[in-house]
N, CA, C, O and the ligand as a Tripos MOL2 file, in Angstrom:
@<TRIPOS>MOLECULE
protein
  309   307    78     0     0
PROTEIN
NO_CHARGES

@<TRIPOS>ATOM
      1 N           0.8490   -1.2320   -0.0880 N.3       1 MET1
      2 CA          0.1580   -0.0260    0.0300 C.3       1 MET1
      3 C           0.8560    1.2220   -0.0290 C.2       1 MET1
      4 O           1.7480    1.3590    0.8080 O.2       1 MET1
      5 N           0.6620    2.1330   -0.8030 N.am      2 ASN2
      6 CA          1.5150    3.2570   -1.1540 C.3       2 ASN2
      7 C           0.7080    4.4760   -0.2610 C.2       2 ASN2
      8 O          -0.5140    4.6210   -0.2610 O.2       2 ASN2
      9 N           1.4910    5.1500    0.3470 N.am      3 ILE3
     10 CA          1.0850    6.3430    1.1590 C.3       3 ILE3
     11 C           1.7970    7.4920    0.4910 C.2       3 ILE3
     12 O           3.0180    7.4070    0.3660 O.2       3 ILE3
     13 N           1.1590    8.5620    0.0470 N.am      4 THR4
     14 CA          1.6420    9.6580   -0.3420 C.3       4 THR4
     15 C           1.7150   10.8130    0.5840 C.2       4 THR4
     16 O           0.7050   11.3140    1.0770 O.2       4 THR4
     17 N           2.7740   11.1810    0.7880 N.am      5 LEU5
     18 CA          3.0780   12.0910    1.8490 C.3       5 LEU5
     19 C           2.8650   13.6290    1.4850 C.2       5 LEU5
     20 O           3.2500   13.9780    0.3690 O.2       5 LEU5
     21 N           2.4090   14.3800    2.1480 N.am      6 PRO6
     22 CA          2.0000   15.8250    1.5920 C.3       6 PRO6
     23 C           3.3400   16.5150    1.3980 C.2       6 PRO6
     24 O           4.3700   16.2300    2.0090 O.2       6 PRO6
     25 N           3.1960   17.4910    0.4360 N.am      7 ALA7
     26 CA          4.2940   18.0690   -0.1750 C.3       7 ALA7
     27 C           4.7070   19.1860    0.7430 C.2       7 ALA7
     28 O           4.3330   20.3180    0.4360 O.2       7 ALA7
     29 N           5.4700   19.0080    1.8930 N.am      8 VAL8
     30 CA          5.8650   19.8920    2.9460 C.3       8 VAL8
     31 C           7.1760   20.5130    2.4630 C.2       8 VAL8
     32 O           7.5990   21.4740    3.1070 O.2       8 VAL8
     33 N           7.8030   20.1220    1.5100 N.am      9 ALA9
     34 CA          8.9830   20.7650    1.0420 C.3       9 ALA9
     35 C           8.7120   21.9730    0.3890 C.2       9 ALA9
     36 O           9.5570   22.8690    0.4120 O.2       9 ALA9
     37 N           7.3850   22.1490   -0.3310 N.am     10 THR10
     38 CA          7.3170   23.2300   -1.1920 C.3      10 THR10
     39 C           6.7570   24.5030   -0.2150 C.2      10 THR10
     40 O           6.6440   25.6670   -0.5980 O.2      10 THR10
     41 N           6.5360   24.1540    0.7160 N.am     11 THR11
     42 CA          6.0510   25.2930    1.6900 C.3      11 THR11
     43 C           7.2960   25.9690    2.4450 C.2      11 THR11
     44 O           8.2310   25.3940    3.0010 O.2      11 THR11
     45 N           7.0750   27.2440    2.3250 N.am     12 ALA12
     46 CA          8.4420   27.9760    2.9600 C.3      12 ALA12
     47 C           8.2880   27.7420    4.5630 C.2      12 ALA12
     48 O           7.1810   27.8830    5.0830 O.2      12 ALA12
     49 N           9.2080   27.4510    5.1810 N.am     13 PRO13
     50 CA          9.3710   27.2420    6.8020 C.3      13 PRO13
     51 C           8.9440   28.3380    7.4690 C.2      13 PRO13
     52 O           8.4360   28.1860    8.5800 O.2      13 PRO13
     53 N           9.0710   29.5310    6.9420 N.am     14 GLU14
     54 CA          8.6820   30.8520    7.5650 C.3      14 GLU14
     55 C           7.2960   30.7240    7.7670 C.2      14 GLU14
     56 O           6.8260   30.9910    8.8730 O.2      14 GLU14
     57 N           6.4310   30.2690    6.6380 N.am     15 LEU15
     58 CA          5.0920   30.4420    6.7580 C.3      15 LEU15
     59 C           4.5130   29.5710    7.6690 C.2      15 LEU15
     60 O           3.4530   29.8610    8.2240 O.2      15 LEU15
     61 N           5.2090   28.3430    7.9170 N.am     16 LEU16
     62 CA          4.7660   27.5760    9.0700 C.3      16 LEU16
     63 C           5.0830   27.9530   10.4200 C.2      16 LEU16
     64 O           4.9230   27.1930   11.3750 O.2      16 LEU16
     65 N           5.5420   29.1520   10.5070 N.am     17 GLY17
     66 CA          5.7520   29.7290   12.0650 C.3      17 GLY17
     67 C           7.1150   29.4070   12.6560 C.2      17 GLY17
     68 O           7.4220   29.8340   13.7690 O.2      17 GLY17
     69 N           7.9560   28.6430   11.9100 N.am     18 PHE18
     70 CA          9.1110   28.2050   12.6620 C.3      18 PHE18
     71 C          10.2780   29.4040   12.4720 C.2      18 PHE18
     72 O          10.2710   30.1970   11.5300 O.2      18 PHE18
     73 N          11.1750   29.3850   13.4350 N.am     19 ALA19
     74 CA         12.3000   30.3990   13.2420 C.3      19 ALA19
     75 C          13.1860   29.9290   12.2920 C.2      19 ALA19
     76 O          13.2410   28.7010   12.2260 O.2      19 ALA19
     77 N          13.8230   30.4880   11.6140 N.am     20 THR20
     78 CA         14.7810   29.9910   10.5190 C.3      20 THR20
     79 C          15.8750   31.0320   10.7450 C.2      20 THR20
     80 O          15.7150   32.2500   10.8260 O.2      20 THR20
     81 N          17.0740   30.3050   10.8380 N.am     21 CYS21
     82 CA         18.6680   30.9860   11.0390 C.3      21 CYS21
     83 C          18.7340   31.6970    9.6730 C.2      21 CYS21
     84 O          18.5330   31.0540    8.6420 O.2      21 CYS21
     85 N          19.0140   33.0180    9.6490 N.am     22 PRO22
     86 CA         19.1560   33.7140    8.4790 C.3      22 PRO22
     87 C          20.6190   33.5480    7.9530 C.2      22 PRO22
     88 O          20.9670   34.0520    6.8840 O.2      22 PRO22
     89 N          21.3290   32.9370    8.6200 N.am     23 LEU23
     90 CA         22.8040   32.6420    8.1050 C.3      23 LEU23
     91 C          22.7360   31.5700    7.3270 C.2      23 LEU23
     92 O          22.9550   31.6670    6.1190 O.2      23 LEU23
     93 N          22.3800   30.2480    7.9920 N.am     24 CYS24
     94 CA         22.5560   28.9390    7.2120 C.3      24 CYS24
     95 C          21.1430   28.3930    6.7530 C.2      24 CYS24
     96 O          21.0770   27.3260    6.1430 O.2      24 CYS24
     97 N          20.1110   29.0710    7.0250 N.am     25 ARG25
     98 CA         18.6770   28.6790    6.3980 C.3      25 ARG25
     99 C          18.2380   27.5900    7.1790 C.2      25 ARG25
    100 O          17.1650   27.1250    6.7950 O.2      25 ARG25
    101 N          18.8060   26.9800    8.2760 N.am     26 THR26
    102 CA         18.1860   25.9660    9.1920 C.3      26 THR26
    103 C          17.0760   26.5100    9.6990 C.2      26 THR26
    104 O          17.0680   27.6080   10.2550 O.2      26 THR26
    105 N          15.9590   25.6960    9.5240 N.am     27 THR27
    106 CA         14.5610   25.9400   10.2750 C.3      27 THR27
    107 C          14.8430   25.1330   11.4750 C.2      27 THR27
    108 O          15.4410   24.0670   11.3270 O.2      27 THR27
    109 N          14.4330   25.5690   12.7880 N.am     28 HIS28
    110 CA         14.3820   25.2620   14.0030 C.3      28 HIS28
    111 C          12.9320   24.8610   14.2990 C.2      28 HIS28
    112 O          12.1320   25.7900   14.3990 O.2      28 HIS28
    113 N          12.5070   23.6780   14.4440 N.am     29 THR29
    114 CA         11.0760   23.3110   14.6340 C.3      29 THR29
    115 C          10.8150   23.3180   16.1150 C.2      29 THR29
    116 O           9.7750   22.8410   16.5670 O.2      29 THR29
    117 N          11.8190   23.8960   16.9410 N.am     30 THR30
    118 CA         11.7870   23.8160   18.4280 C.3      30 THR30
    119 C          11.2470   25.2220   18.5830 C.2      30 THR30
    120 O          10.4420   25.4050   19.4960 O.2      30 THR30
    121 N          11.5670   26.1720   17.8570 N.am     31 MET31
    122 CA         11.4070   27.4770   18.0860 C.3      31 MET31
    123 C          10.3040   28.2260   17.0270 C.2      31 MET31
    124 O          10.3940   28.0440   15.8130 O.2      31 MET31
    125 N           9.3570   29.0050   17.5690 N.am     32 THR32
    126 CA          8.4530   29.2910   16.6720 C.3      32 THR32
    127 C           8.7030   30.8050   16.5830 C.2      32 THR32
    128 O           9.2250   31.3560   17.5520 O.2      32 THR32
    129 N           8.3250   31.6180   15.3490 N.am     33 ASN33
    130 CA          8.3530   33.0510   15.0940 C.3      33 ASN33
    131 C           7.5800   33.8670   16.1080 C.2      33 ASN33
    132 O           7.7830   35.0610   16.3290 O.2      33 ASN33
    133 N           6.6000   33.0460   16.7510 N.am     34 ASP34
    134 CA          5.5210   33.7120   17.6720 C.3      34 ASP34
    135 C           6.5030   33.8030   19.0210 C.2      34 ASP34
    136 O           6.4620   34.8600   19.6520 O.2      34 ASP34
    137 N           7.3540   32.7740   19.4690 N.am     35 ALA35
    138 CA          8.0160   32.9300   20.5910 C.3      35 ALA35
    139 C           9.0390   33.8320   20.5530 C.2      35 ALA35
    140 O           9.2480   34.5180   21.5540 O.2      35 ALA35
    141 N           9.8530   33.9780   19.3750 N.am     36 VAL36
    142 CA         10.7620   35.0530   19.0560 C.3      36 VAL36
    143 C          10.2950   36.3520   19.3150 C.2      36 VAL36
    144 O          10.9020   37.2290   19.9300 O.2      36 VAL36
    145 N           8.9840   36.4330   18.7200 N.am     37 GLY37
    146 CA          8.4970   37.9340   18.8370 C.3      37 GLY37
    147 C           8.1530   38.2120   20.1910 C.2      37 GLY37
    148 O           8.0680   39.4020   20.4930 O.2      37 GLY37
    149 N           7.9340   37.3340   21.0880 N.am     38 LYS38
    150 CA          7.9220   37.5170   22.6230 C.3      38 LYS38
    151 C           8.9910   37.6070   23.3830 C.2      38 LYS38
    152 O           8.8710   37.6610   24.6070 O.2      38 LYS38
    153 N          10.2120   37.6360   22.7670 N.am     39 GLY39
    154 CA         11.3610   37.8690   23.4630 C.3      39 GLY39
    155 C          12.3860   36.5580   23.6400 C.2      39 GLY39
    156 O          13.4200   36.5050   24.3060 O.2      39 GLY39
    157 N          11.8210   35.6200   22.9040 N.am     40 ALA40
    158 CA         12.8140   34.3940   23.0770 C.3      40 ALA40
    159 C          13.7840   34.4480   22.1960 C.2      40 ALA40
    160 O          13.6670   34.9780   21.0920 O.2      40 ALA40
    161 N          15.0550   33.7690   22.7270 N.am     41 ASP41
    162 CA         16.1790   33.8690   21.6550 C.3      41 ASP41
    163 C          16.5270   32.2040   21.5990 C.2      41 ASP41
    164 O          16.2200   31.3770   22.4570 O.2      41 ASP41
    165 N          17.2510   31.9660   20.3470 N.am     42 TRP42
    166 CA         17.7840   30.3420   20.2390 C.3      42 TRP42
    167 C          19.0460   30.4890   19.6640 C.2      42 TRP42
    168 O          19.4450   31.4940   19.0750 O.2      42 TRP42
    169 N          19.7460   29.3120   19.8800 N.am     43 GLN43
    170 CA         21.0870   29.0920   19.0540 C.3      43 GLN43
    171 C          20.8950   28.2470   18.1370 C.2      43 GLN43
    172 O          20.3030   27.1910   18.3590 O.2      43 GLN43
    173 N          21.4340   28.6250   16.7870 N.am     44 CYS44
    174 CA         21.5000   27.7590   15.6920 C.3      44 CYS44
    175 C          22.0100   26.4330   16.0250 C.2      44 CYS44
    176 O          22.9160   26.3910   16.8580 O.2      44 CYS44
    177 N          21.5620   25.2840   15.4910 N.am     45 ALA45
    178 CA         22.3590   23.9500   15.9720 C.3      45 ALA45
    179 C          23.2380   23.6400   14.9430 C.2      45 ALA45
    180 O          24.0780   22.7530   15.0910 O.2      45 ALA45
    181 N          23.1240   24.3350   13.8220 N.am     46 ARG46
    182 CA         24.0620   24.1480   12.7090 C.3      46 ARG46
    183 C          25.3300   24.9220   12.6550 C.2      46 ARG46
    184 O          26.4090   24.3400   12.5480 O.2      46 ARG46
    185 N          25.2180   26.4470   12.7370 N.am     47 CYS47
    186 CA         26.0930   27.0960   12.7850 C.3      47 CYS47
    187 C          26.5880   27.8620   14.1100 C.2      47 CYS47
    188 O          27.6830   28.4180   14.2020 O.2      47 CYS47
    189 N          25.7830   27.8160   14.9440 N.am     48 GLY48
    190 CA         26.0210   28.2440   16.3680 C.3      48 GLY48
    191 C          25.6200   29.5850   16.8470 C.2      48 GLY48
    192 O          25.6950   30.0050   18.0010 O.2      48 GLY48
    193 N          25.1040   30.3060   15.6050 N.am     49 GLN49
    194 CA         24.8220   31.7360   15.7280 C.3      49 GLN49
    195 C          23.6780   31.8570   16.7050 C.2      49 GLN49
    196 O          22.7660   31.0380   16.5910 O.2      49 GLN49
    197 N          23.5970   32.9460   17.8260 N.am     50 LYS50
    198 CA         22.5450   33.0720   18.6090 C.3      50 LYS50
    199 C          21.7150   34.1320   18.0830 C.2      50 LYS50
    200 O          22.2330   35.2070   17.7770 O.2      50 LYS50
    201 N          20.1850   33.8820   17.9170 N.am     51 TRP51
    202 CA         19.4270   34.8170   17.3380 C.3      51 TRP51
    203 C          18.2090   35.2650   18.4090 C.2      51 TRP51
    204 O          17.8050   34.5310   19.3110 O.2      51 TRP51
    205 N          17.7240   36.5720   18.1380 N.am     52 SER52
    206 CA         16.4900   36.7890   18.8850 C.3      52 SER52
    207 C          16.0230   38.0730   18.1240 C.2      52 SER52
    208 O          16.7240   38.6360   17.2830 O.2      52 SER52
    209 N          14.8820   38.4480   18.4640 N.am     53 ALA53
    210 CA         14.0980   39.2110   17.7200 C.3      53 ALA53
    211 C          14.9080   40.4170   17.2960 C.2      53 ALA53
    212 O          14.7360   40.8440   16.1540 O.2      53 ALA53
    213 N          15.7480   40.9910   18.0770 N.am     54 THR54
    214 CA         16.4190   42.2240   17.8350 C.3      54 THR54
    215 C          17.5410   41.9690   16.7130 C.2      54 THR54
    216 O          17.7740   42.7750   15.8130 O.2      54 THR54
    217 N          18.1830   40.7840   16.8780 N.am     55 ARG55
    218 CA         19.1880   40.3490   15.8510 C.3      55 ARG55
    219 C          18.5980   40.1750   14.6110 C.2      55 ARG55
    220 O          19.1160   40.7140   13.6330 O.2      55 ARG55
    221 N          17.4570   39.4160   14.4810 N.am     56 LEU56
    222 CA         16.6830   39.0180   13.4550 C.3      56 LEU56
    223 C          16.4070   40.5180   12.3960 C.2      56 LEU56
    224 O          16.6440   40.6310   11.1930 O.2      56 LEU56
    225 N          15.8880   41.4440   13.2570 N.am     57 ALA57
    226 CA         15.5750   42.6500   12.7680 C.3      57 ALA57
    227 C          16.5500   43.5370   12.0430 C.2      57 ALA57
    228 O          16.3450   44.2510   11.0610 O.2      57 ALA57
    229 N          17.8430   43.3100   12.8490 N.am     58 THR58
    230 CA         19.2000   43.8210   12.3230 C.3      58 THR58
    231 C          19.5100   43.2280   11.0560 C.2      58 THR58
    232 O          19.8140   44.0030   10.1480 O.2      58 THR58
    233 N          19.4880   41.9640   10.8210 N.am     59 VAL59
    234 CA         19.7910   41.0710    9.6540 C.3      59 VAL59
    235 C          18.7900   41.6370    8.5780 C.2      59 VAL59
    236 O          19.1680   42.0900    7.4980 O.2      59 VAL59
    237 N          17.7670   41.5830    8.8900 N.am     60 THR60
    238 CA         16.5870   41.8160    8.0930 C.3      60 THR60
    239 C          16.7150   43.2870    7.3030 C.2      60 THR60
    240 O          16.5540   43.4390    6.0920 O.2      60 THR60
    241 N          17.0100   44.2280    8.1720 N.am     61 ALA61
    242 CA         17.2070   45.5090    7.7410 C.3      61 ALA61
    243 C          18.6170   45.7260    7.0000 C.2      61 ALA61
    244 O          18.7580   46.6810    6.2360 O.2      61 ALA61
    245 N          19.5160   44.9350    7.2130 N.am     62 TYR62
    246 CA         20.8600   44.8770    6.3580 C.3      62 TYR62
    247 C          20.7220   44.1740    5.0810 C.2      62 TYR62
    248 O          21.3820   44.4800    4.0880 O.2      62 TYR62
    249 N          19.9100   43.2830    5.1130 N.am     63 ALA63
    250 CA         19.6330   42.3340    3.6720 C.3      63 ALA63
    251 C          18.7540   43.4200    2.9670 C.2      63 ALA63
    252 O          18.9230   43.5620    1.7560 O.2      63 ALA63
    253 N          17.8850   44.1540    3.5720 N.am     64 ALA64
    254 CA         17.0680   45.0490    2.5790 C.3      64 ALA64
    255 C          18.0680   46.1570    2.1860 C.2      64 ALA64
    256 O          17.9100   46.6530    1.0710 O.2      64 ALA64
    257 N          19.0500   46.5970    2.9370 N.am     65 TRP65
    258 CA         19.9860   47.7380    2.4660 C.3      65 TRP65
    259 C          20.6590   47.2480    1.4120 C.2      65 TRP65
    260 O          20.7780   47.9230    0.3900 O.2      65 TRP65
    261 N          21.2540   45.8490    1.5410 N.am     66 VAL66
    262 CA         22.0690   45.2250    0.5260 C.3      66 VAL66
    263 C          21.0770   45.2730   -0.8240 C.2      66 VAL66
    264 O          21.5820   45.7450   -1.8420 O.2      66 VAL66
    265 N          20.1880   44.9750   -0.8610 N.am     67 SER67
    266 CA         19.1840   44.6880   -1.9160 C.3      67 SER67
    267 C          18.9940   45.9660   -2.6960 C.2      67 SER67
    268 O          19.0230   46.0240   -3.9250 O.2      67 SER67
    269 N          18.7980   46.9810   -1.8860 N.am     68 ALA68
    270 CA         18.5950   48.2960   -2.4940 C.3      68 ALA68
    271 C          19.9680   48.8270   -2.9410 C.2      68 ALA68
    272 O          19.8040   49.8000   -3.6770 O.2      68 ALA68
    273 N          21.0680   48.5730   -2.7800 N.am     69 GLN69
    274 CA         22.3880   49.0210   -3.2310 C.3      69 GLN69
    275 C          22.4360   48.3170   -4.4300 C.2      69 GLN69
    276 O          22.5980   48.8950   -5.5040 O.2      69 GLN69
    277 N          22.2790   46.8520   -4.3050 N.am     70 THR70
    278 CA         22.2350   46.0720   -5.7840 C.3      70 THR70
    279 C          21.4710   46.5330   -6.8420 C.2      70 THR70
    280 O          21.8950   46.6190   -7.9940 O.2      70 THR70
    281 N          20.1150   46.8970   -6.4020 N.am     71 THR71
    282 CA         19.2270   47.1780   -7.3280 C.3      71 THR71
    283 C          19.7870   48.5730   -8.0150 C.2      71 THR71
    284 O          19.7020   48.7230   -9.2340 O.2      71 THR71
    285 N          20.3410   49.5470   -7.1940 N.am     72 GLN72
    286 CA         20.8480   50.8930   -7.4250 C.3      72 GLN72
    287 C          22.1500   50.5770   -8.6740 C.2      72 GLN72
    288 O          22.2280   51.1900   -9.7390 O.2      72 GLN72
    289 N          22.9520   49.6440   -8.2890 N.am     73 HIS73
    290 CA         24.1910   49.2340   -9.2200 C.3      73 HIS73
    291 C          23.7260   48.9590  -10.6310 C.2      73 HIS73
    292 O          24.1590   49.4320  -11.6810 O.2      73 HIS73
    293 N          22.6470   48.0010  -10.4060 N.am     74 ARG74
    294 CA         22.0680   47.5770  -11.6520 C.3      74 ARG74
    295 C          21.5700   48.5860  -12.6500 C.2      74 ARG74
    296 O          21.7840   48.5290  -13.8610 O.2      74 ARG74
    297 N          20.8560   49.5540  -11.9940 N.am     75 GLY75
    298 CA         20.2130   50.5640  -12.7600 C.3      75 GLY75
    299 C          21.2160   51.4990  -13.3220 C.2      75 GLY75
    300 O          20.9260   52.1580  -14.3200 O.2      75 GLY75
    301 N          22.3570   51.6050  -12.7610 N.am     76 ASP76
    302 CA         23.5160   52.3940  -13.3970 C.3      76 ASP76
    303 C          24.1530   51.9700  -14.7630 C.2      76 ASP76
    304 O          24.5490   52.6680  -15.6970 O.2      76 ASP76
    305 N          24.1310   50.6180  -14.5960 N.am     77 SER77
    306 CA         24.7600   49.9830  -16.0150 C.3      77 SER77
    307 C          23.8390   50.0020  -17.0210 C.2      77 SER77
    308 O          24.1340   49.5720  -18.1360 O.2      77 SER77
    309 ZN         22.3960   28.7920   11.4150 Zn       78 ZN78
@<TRIPOS>BOND
     1     1     2 1
     2     2     3 1
     3     3     4 2
     4     3     5 am
     5     5     6 1
     6     6     7 1
     7     7     8 2
     8     7     9 am
     9     9    10 1
    10    10    11 1
    11    11    12 2
    12    11    13 am
    13    13    14 1
    14    14    15 1
    15    15    16 2
    16    15    17 am
    17    17    18 1
    18    18    19 1
    19    19    20 2
    20    19    21 am
    21    21    22 1
    22    22    23 1
    23    23    24 2
    24    23    25 am
    25    25    26 1
    26    26    27 1
    27    27    28 2
    28    27    29 am
    29    29    30 1
    30    30    31 1
    31    31    32 2
    32    31    33 am
    33    33    34 1
    34    34    35 1
    35    35    36 2
    36    35    37 am
    37    37    38 1
    38    38    39 1
    39    39    40 2
    40    39    41 am
    41    41    42 1
    42    42    43 1
    43    43    44 2
    44    43    45 am
    45    45    46 1
    46    46    47 1
    47    47    48 2
    48    47    49 am
    49    49    50 1
    50    50    51 1
    51    51    52 2
    52    51    53 am
    53    53    54 1
    54    54    55 1
    55    55    56 2
    56    55    57 am
    57    57    58 1
    58    58    59 1
    59    59    60 2
    60    59    61 am
    61    61    62 1
    62    62    63 1
    63    63    64 2
    64    63    65 am
    65    65    66 1
    66    66    67 1
    67    67    68 2
    68    67    69 am
    69    69    70 1
    70    70    71 1
    71    71    72 2
    72    71    73 am
    73    73    74 1
    74    74    75 1
    75    75    76 2
    76    75    77 am
    77    77    78 1
    78    78    79 1
    79    79    80 2
    80    79    81 am
    81    81    82 1
    82    82    83 1
    83    83    84 2
    84    83    85 am
    85    85    86 1
    86    86    87 1
    87    87    88 2
    88    87    89 am
    89    89    90 1
    90    90    91 1
    91    91    92 2
    92    91    93 am
    93    93    94 1
    94    94    95 1
    95    95    96 2
    96    95    97 am
    97    97    98 1
    98    98    99 1
    99    99   100 2
   100    99   101 am
   101   101   102 1
   102   102   103 1
   103   103   104 2
   104   103   105 am
   105   105   106 1
   106   106   107 1
   107   107   108 2
   108   107   109 am
   109   109   110 1
   110   110   111 1
   111   111   112 2
   112   111   113 am
   113   113   114 1
   114   114   115 1
   115   115   116 2
   116   115   117 am
   117   117   118 1
   118   118   119 1
   119   119   120 2
   120   119   121 am
   121   121   122 1
   122   122   123 1
   123   123   124 2
   124   123   125 am
   125   125   126 1
   126   126   127 1
   127   127   128 2
   128   127   129 am
   129   129   130 1
   130   130   131 1
   131   131   132 2
   132   131   133 am
   133   133   134 1
   134   134   135 1
   135   135   136 2
   136   135   137 am
   137   137   138 1
   138   138   139 1
   139   139   140 2
   140   139   141 am
   141   141   142 1
   142   142   143 1
   143   143   144 2
   144   143   145 am
   145   145   146 1
   146   146   147 1
   147   147   148 2
   148   147   149 am
   149   149   150 1
   150   150   151 1
   151   151   152 2
   152   151   153 am
   153   153   154 1
   154   154   155 1
   155   155   156 2
   156   155   157 am
   157   157   158 1
   158   158   159 1
   159   159   160 2
   160   159   161 am
   161   161   162 1
   162   162   163 1
   163   163   164 2
   164   163   165 am
   165   165   166 1
   166   166   167 1
   167   167   168 2
   168   167   169 am
   169   169   170 1
   170   170   171 1
   171   171   172 2
   172   171   173 am
   173   173   174 1
   174   174   175 1
   175   175   176 2
   176   175   177 am
   177   177   178 1
   178   178   179 1
   179   179   180 2
   180   179   181 am
   181   181   182 1
   182   182   183 1
   183   183   184 2
   184   183   185 am
   185   185   186 1
   186   186   187 1
   187   187   188 2
   188   187   189 am
   189   189   190 1
   190   190   191 1
   191   191   192 2
   192   191   193 am
   193   193   194 1
   194   194   195 1
   195   195   196 2
   196   195   197 am
   197   197   198 1
   198   198   199 1
   199   199   200 2
   200   199   201 am
   201   201   202 1
   202   202   203 1
   203   203   204 2
   204   203   205 am
   205   205   206 1
   206   206   207 1
   207   207   208 2
   208   207   209 am
   209   209   210 1
   210   210   211 1
   211   211   212 2
   212   211   213 am
   213   213   214 1
   214   214   215 1
   215   215   216 2
   216   215   217 am
   217   217   218 1
   218   218   219 1
   219   219   220 2
   220   219   221 am
   221   221   222 1
   222   222   223 1
   223   223   224 2
   224   223   225 am
   225   225   226 1
   226   226   227 1
   227   227   228 2
   228   227   229 am
   229   229   230 1
   230   230   231 1
   231   231   232 2
   232   231   233 am
   233   233   234 1
   234   234   235 1
   235   235   236 2
   236   235   237 am
   237   237   238 1
   238   238   239 1
   239   239   240 2
   240   239   241 am
   241   241   242 1
   242   242   243 1
   243   243   244 2
   244   243   245 am
   245   245   246 1
   246   246   247 1
   247   247   248 2
   248   247   249 am
   249   249   250 1
   250   250   251 1
   251   251   252 2
   252   251   253 am
   253   253   254 1
   254   254   255 1
   255   255   256 2
   256   255   257 am
   257   257   258 1
   258   258   259 1
   259   259   260 2
   260   259   261 am
   261   261   262 1
   262   262   263 1
   263   263   264 2
   264   263   265 am
   265   265   266 1
   266   266   267 1
   267   267   268 2
   268   267   269 am
   269   269   270 1
   270   270   271 1
   271   271   272 2
   272   271   273 am
   273   273   274 1
   274   274   275 1
   275   275   276 2
   276   275   277 am
   277   277   278 1
   278   278   279 1
   279   279   280 2
   280   279   281 am
   281   281   282 1
   282   282   283 1
   283   283   284 2
   284   283   285 am
   285   285   286 1
   286   286   287 1
   287   287   288 2
   288   287   289 am
   289   289   290 1
   290   290   291 1
   291   291   292 2
   292   291   293 am
   293   293   294 1
   294   294   295 1
   295   295   296 2
   296   295   297 am
   297   297   298 1
   298   298   299 1
   299   299   300 2
   300   299   301 am
   301   301   302 1
   302   302   303 1
   303   303   304 2
   304   303   305 am
   305   305   306 1
   306   306   307 1
   307   307   308 2
@<TRIPOS>SUBSTRUCTURE
     1 MET1         2 RESIDUE 1 A MET
     2 ASN2         6 RESIDUE 1 A ASN
     3 ILE3        10 RESIDUE 1 A ILE
     4 THR4        14 RESIDUE 1 A THR
     5 LEU5        18 RESIDUE 1 A LEU
     6 PRO6        22 RESIDUE 1 A PRO
     7 ALA7        26 RESIDUE 1 A ALA
     8 VAL8        30 RESIDUE 1 A VAL
     9 ALA9        34 RESIDUE 1 A ALA
    10 THR10       38 RESIDUE 1 A THR
    11 THR11       42 RESIDUE 1 A THR
    12 ALA12       46 RESIDUE 1 A ALA
    13 PRO13       50 RESIDUE 1 A PRO
    14 GLU14       54 RESIDUE 1 A GLU
    15 LEU15       58 RESIDUE 1 A LEU
    16 LEU16       62 RESIDUE 1 A LEU
    17 GLY17       66 RESIDUE 1 A GLY
    18 PHE18       70 RESIDUE 1 A PHE
    19 ALA19       74 RESIDUE 1 A ALA
    20 THR20       78 RESIDUE 1 A THR
    21 CYS21       82 RESIDUE 1 A CYS
    22 PRO22       86 RESIDUE 1 A PRO
    23 LEU23       90 RESIDUE 1 A LEU
    24 CYS24       94 RESIDUE 1 A CYS
    25 ARG25       98 RESIDUE 1 A ARG
    26 THR26      102 RESIDUE 1 A THR
    27 THR27      106 RESIDUE 1 A THR
    28 HIS28      110 RESIDUE 1 A HIS
    29 THR29      114 RESIDUE 1 A THR
    30 THR30      118 RESIDUE 1 A THR
    31 MET31      122 RESIDUE 1 A MET
    32 THR32      126 RESIDUE 1 A THR
    33 ASN33      130 RESIDUE 1 A ASN
    34 ASP34      134 RESIDUE 1 A ASP
    35 ALA35      138 RESIDUE 1 A ALA
    36 VAL36      142 RESIDUE 1 A VAL
    37 GLY37      146 RESIDUE 1 A GLY
    38 LYS38      150 RESIDUE 1 A LYS
    39 GLY39      154 RESIDUE 1 A GLY
    40 ALA40      158 RESIDUE 1 A ALA
    41 ASP41      162 RESIDUE 1 A ASP
    42 TRP42      166 RESIDUE 1 A TRP
    43 GLN43      170 RESIDUE 1 A GLN
    44 CYS44      174 RESIDUE 1 A CYS
    45 ALA45      178 RESIDUE 1 A ALA
    46 ARG46      182 RESIDUE 1 A ARG
    47 CYS47      186 RESIDUE 1 A CYS
    48 GLY48      190 RESIDUE 1 A GLY
    49 GLN49      194 RESIDUE 1 A GLN
    50 LYS50      198 RESIDUE 1 A LYS
    51 TRP51      202 RESIDUE 1 A TRP
    52 SER52      206 RESIDUE 1 A SER
    53 ALA53      210 RESIDUE 1 A ALA
    54 THR54      214 RESIDUE 1 A THR
    55 ARG55      218 RESIDUE 1 A ARG
    56 LEU56      222 RESIDUE 1 A LEU
    57 ALA57      226 RESIDUE 1 A ALA
    58 THR58      230 RESIDUE 1 A THR
    59 VAL59      234 RESIDUE 1 A VAL
    60 THR60      238 RESIDUE 1 A THR
    61 ALA61      242 RESIDUE 1 A ALA
    62 TYR62      246 RESIDUE 1 A TYR
    63 ALA63      250 RESIDUE 1 A ALA
    64 ALA64      254 RESIDUE 1 A ALA
    65 TRP65      258 RESIDUE 1 A TRP
    66 VAL66      262 RESIDUE 1 A VAL
    67 SER67      266 RESIDUE 1 A SER
    68 ALA68      270 RESIDUE 1 A ALA
    69 GLN69      274 RESIDUE 1 A GLN
    70 THR70      278 RESIDUE 1 A THR
    71 THR71      282 RESIDUE 1 A THR
    72 GLN72      286 RESIDUE 1 A GLN
    73 HIS73      290 RESIDUE 1 A HIS
    74 ARG74      294 RESIDUE 1 A ARG
    75 GLY75      298 RESIDUE 1 A GLY
    76 ASP76      302 RESIDUE 1 A ASP
    77 SER77      306 RESIDUE 1 A SER
    78 ZN78       309 GROUP 0 **** ****
């Protein structure tokens, strides 16, 4: 008897509410974004970085800045 597993791989982990390490993209199913938003922090099991809502906000802001710079340079050429 064949059992077809649901295609969980096609769903972005962030949408499931689990915290994801911005550095190595490891999803931590023991930590939810909801908990992080309430002040929890966690250490990435893969790369060892410690993350909290504050650090995640910093990385997100930096990534947005890099993206903006890259877009600007593309427009120049
Ligand atoms: Zn990591």
